[in-house]
C-alpha positions in Angstrom: 0.0 0.2 -0.2 1.1 3.4 -1.0 1.0 6.6 1.9 -2.3 7.5 1.0 -3.8 4.2 0.3 -6.2 2.4 3.4 -6.6 -1.1 3.9 -10.0 -2.8 2.4 -12.1 -4.5 4.6 -15.0 -6.7 3.3 -18.2 -5.3 4.4 -19.4 -8.7 6.3 -16.2 -9.3 8.1 -16.2 -9.3 11.6 -13.2 -8.7 14.2 -12.0 -11.8 15.3 -12.8 -12.0 19.2 -9.6 -11.9 21.6 -9.7 -13.8 25.0 -11.0 -10.7 27.0 -13.6 -9.8 24.9 -14.8 -13.7 23.6 -18.4 -14.3 21.6 -21.2 -14.0 23.7 -22.1 -17.5 24.6 -25.8 -18.8 23.2 -27.2 -18.7 26.4 -26.9 -15.0 26.8 -28.4 -13.8 23.4 -32.1 -13.4 22.8 -34.3 -11.1 24.0 -33.9 -9.7 27.9 -36.8 -10.6 29.8 -37.1 -7.0 31.3 -38.3 -5.0 28.5 -36.9 -1.8 30.4 -33.8 -3.3 30.8 -30.9 -0.7 28.5 -29.3 -2.6 25.6 -32.5 -5.1 24.8 -31.9 -6.6 21.9 -35.2 -5.7 20.5 -35.8 -2.1 21.5 -37.2 -1.1 18.4 -40.4 -3.2 18.7 -39.5 -5.7 15.8 -39.4 -9.5 17.1 -39.7 -12.8 15.2 -43.2 -14.7 15.5 -45.1 -17.1 13.3 -45.5 -14.6 10.8 -42.5 -13.1 10.3 -41.4 -9.8 11.9 -43.9 -8.2 13.7 -45.1 -5.8 16.8 -47.1 -5.9 19.7 -49.6 -3.6 20.4 -50.5 -3.0 24.1 -53.0 -0.6 24.9 -55.1 0.5 28.0 -58.0 2.1 27.5 -60.9 4.1 29.2 -64.1 3.0 29.5 -65.6 4.5 26.5 -62.7 3.1 24.4 -60.3 5.7 23.9 -56.5 4.7 24.5 -55.3 6.0 27.1 -51.7 4.5 26.7 -50.4 2.6 23.5 -47.2 0.1 23.7 -45.0 -1.5 21.4 -43.1 -4.5 21.6 -41.2 -7.0 19.7 -43.8 -9.8 18.3 -42.5 -12.5 20.2 -42.7 -11.0 23.5 -45.4 -11.9 25.9 -48.5 -9.4 27.5 -48.0 -10.0 31.0 -44.5 -8.4 31.6 -45.9 -5.0 30.2 -48.9 -4.9 32.6 -47.4 -3.2 35.0 -45.9 -0.5 32.3 -49.5 0.0 31.1 -51.0 0.3 34.9 -48.6 2.8 35.8 -49.0 5.3 33.0 -52.3 7.2 31.9 -53.9 9.4 34.6 -57.5 9.8 34.6 -58.7 13.5 35.5 -61.5 13.1 38.6 -64.7 14.7 38.3 -64.4 17.2 41.3 -61.2 18.2 42.6 -58.1 16.4 43.7 -55.1 14.2 41.9 -55.9 12.3 38.7 -56.6 8.9 38.8 -53.9 6.2 38.2 -55.7 3.0 39.6 -58.4 1.6 37.7 -61.2 -0.4 39.6 -60.8 -3.4 37.4 -58.8 -4.9 34.4 -59.7 -7.2 32.3 -57.6 -9.5 30.2 -57.7 -12.7 28.3 -56.4 -16.3 29.8 -52.5 -14.9 28.7 -52.6 -12.9 31.9 -53.9 -15.6 34.0 -50.5 -15.9 36.3 -50.1 -15.9 39.8 -47.9 -12.7 39.8 -50.1 -10.8 37.5 -52.9 -11.6 39.7 -50.7 -10.3 43.1 -49.5 -7.3 41.6 -53.3 -6.4 40.9 -54.2 -7.4 44.5 -51.4 -5.7 46.3 -52.7 -2.2 44.1 -56.5 -3.1 45.1 -57.5 -3.4 41.3 -59.9 -6.3 40.7 -58.8 -8.9 38.5 -61.2 -9.7 35.7 -58.9 -12.4 34.4 -60.5 -16.7 33.6 -58.6 -19.0 34.9 -56.3 -21.4 32.5 -57.4 -24.9 32.4 -54.8 -26.2 34.7 -55.4 -23.4 37.3 -58.0 -23.7 40.3 -61.1 -21.4 38.8 -61.4 -17.9 40.2 -64.6 -17.5 43.2 -67.1 -14.1 41.9 -65.4 -14.2 38.5 -67.5 -11.2 36.5 -68.6 -12.5 33.0 -70.2 -9.4 32.2 -66.9 -7.1 33.0 -65.2 -9.8 30.7 -67.2 -9.5 27.9 -66.4 -5.6 27.8 -62.7 -6.8 26.8 -63.2 -7.1 23.2 -63.4 -3.0 22.9 -59.3 -3.2 23.0 -59.5 -6.0 20.2 -61.6 -3.9 18.4 -60.0 -0.7 18.5 -56.7 -2.1 17.2 -58.7 -3.8 14.6 -60.1 0.0 14.1 -56.3 1.2 14.0 -55.1 -1.6 11.7 -57.6 -0.2 9.2 -54.6 2.6 8.8 -52.6 0.9 6.5 -49.2 2.5 7.8 -50.3 0.7 11.1 -51.4 -2.4 9.9 -47.9 -2.9 7.3 -45.2 -0.9 9.4 -43.6 0.9 7.2 -41.5 2.9 9.8 -37.8 1.4 11.1 -38.0 2.9 14.5 -40.2 1.9 17.0 -40.7 5.6 18.2 -41.8 6.8 14.4 -44.4 3.7 14.4 -45.9 4.7 18.1 -45.9 7.8 16.4 -48.3 6.7 13.4 -50.0 4.8 15.7 -51.3 7.6 18.2 -52.2 9.7 15.2 -54.0 7.0 13.9 -55.9 6.6 17.6 -56.3 10.6 17.6 -58.1 10.6 14.0 -60.3 7.5 15.3 -61.3 8.9 18.3 -62.5 12.4 16.4 -64.7 9.8 14.6 -66.2 8.9 17.7 -67.3 12.2 18.6 
């Protein structure tokens, strides 16, 4: 090489690991269990699921069917770890004076939320859990079927949001941009409800 030339490196070549920076073992690779942990591998909300790369939307709605909190995670993520994130944000203004309410009266969820840790979390916060028991769990006494039927509002809201092509197909690479488009779609949808 001459004084002005630089050595060429193939674009796909990787540096060889040194003993101090060995490659991570296969057990340490993969998605981190905590969605808020820095360095999370799928922080852009893209993940593998049965249909390929996908994004899962998590919603918290008020009683009238308007979304209060919208979160996105990778497609392979489970819903249960996101419950705490949904419940700790999105305050509802009180009718009279006072601080806005963060805690709902009840939370309706499908069998995917039927874990003892989720039920403990809700019980500790004084929130009634309207979650059916799985077939391998004992039945919950006093299960409110009328309140459980209202759970489909969230499913209908997600389906109405997916009527917007940009939400359904996710053209955005960054999770922040995708969430912005979902929130714009939710605003347009809520103005149509009025």
